N, C-alpha and C positions, 0 to 999 in steps of 0.2 A: 815358137809355138803359138798357135792361134788362141786368142782370148775368147772365152765363152763364159757367160754369166746368166743368172736367173733373173736379173733385173733388166729394165728397159734401157738403162743408161750405163755407161762405163765412166767411173769417176775420173775427171780430168781429161776426158776424150770427147770429141764431138762426132756424131754419126753424120757422114756426108751423103751417103746413098744407101737406100734399102734395096737389097737384091732379091729378096723372096725367102720362102721357107726352105730350110735345109733340114734333112732328116736322115736318121740312120736306124736300122733295126736289126735284131737278131732273134732267132727262135732257138731255145734251148730245151733239151729233154732231160728229165731226171734219170739218174742211174739207179738200177735195181738195188744195189748195195746201199745207196743213200736212203732209199725208201725203207729198207729194213731197219737201218739205224734210226731213222725218223720215227718209225713205229715204236721202237723200244724207248726212244726219248720222250714220246708222248706220255709214257707211264710215269716217268720221274720228273718231267718238265725241264725247261732250259732251252738254250739256243741250239738249233740244229745247224751245226757248222757247215755241213755239206751243202745244204740249201743256201746258206748265207754266202758261201764262196761261189756257188753256181750263179747266183743273182748278181753278185759284185762283178764277176767276169763278164756277164751279159751286159750290164750297164756300161762297163768300160768299152766293150766292143761297139755298142750302139753309139756311144759318144764319138769314138774314133771314126765310125762311118759317117756320122753327121758332120764332123769337122772336115772329112775328106770331100764330102759333097759341097760344103761351103767353100772350101779352097778351090774346087773346080769352077765354082761360080765367080771366083775372084774376090772373095770376102777377106776382110782383115779380122773379123770377129763374128760371133753369133750371140745375139741378145735374146732375152726372154726364153731361155732354155727350159724345157719341161720334159718329163718322162711319163710314159703310159705303159701299162702292162696288161696283158690279157691272156687268158687260157686258150690255147689253140685246140688241144685235146686233153685227155686225162693226164698225160705225163709230159706235156710240153707247154711252155709259155713264151710269148713274144714280149720283148722289151723294145720300146721305141723312144728315141731321144729326138727332139725337134726344137727348132728355134728360128729366129729371123736372122738371115745372113746379111751383114752390113759391111760397108766400107767406112773407114774412119778418116777424118780430116787429117792430112799430113802436116798441116801447119801448127802442130801442137808441140 
């Protein structure tokens, strides 16, 4: 499994080559049923599990796609990983995971 971290360094490892930015994204739409439950939940408060689950799945898919691109670039790891989200339209959001694809020194 490829290493990915939010930090610029990986403890105990040395970056030998920077390959460039790797990114992965997905666009997810809300389900009408989830919107109805969310509307009711607004009345009593609390976590809206349908949305939490939707966004967790979207983040994982964006990470998987970022790591796949980094692997295609020949990377051993991705450093400085970040996430962005944006609304595409009223019922859909995009999640983007991105970071710097790197090769690690093998003499470690």
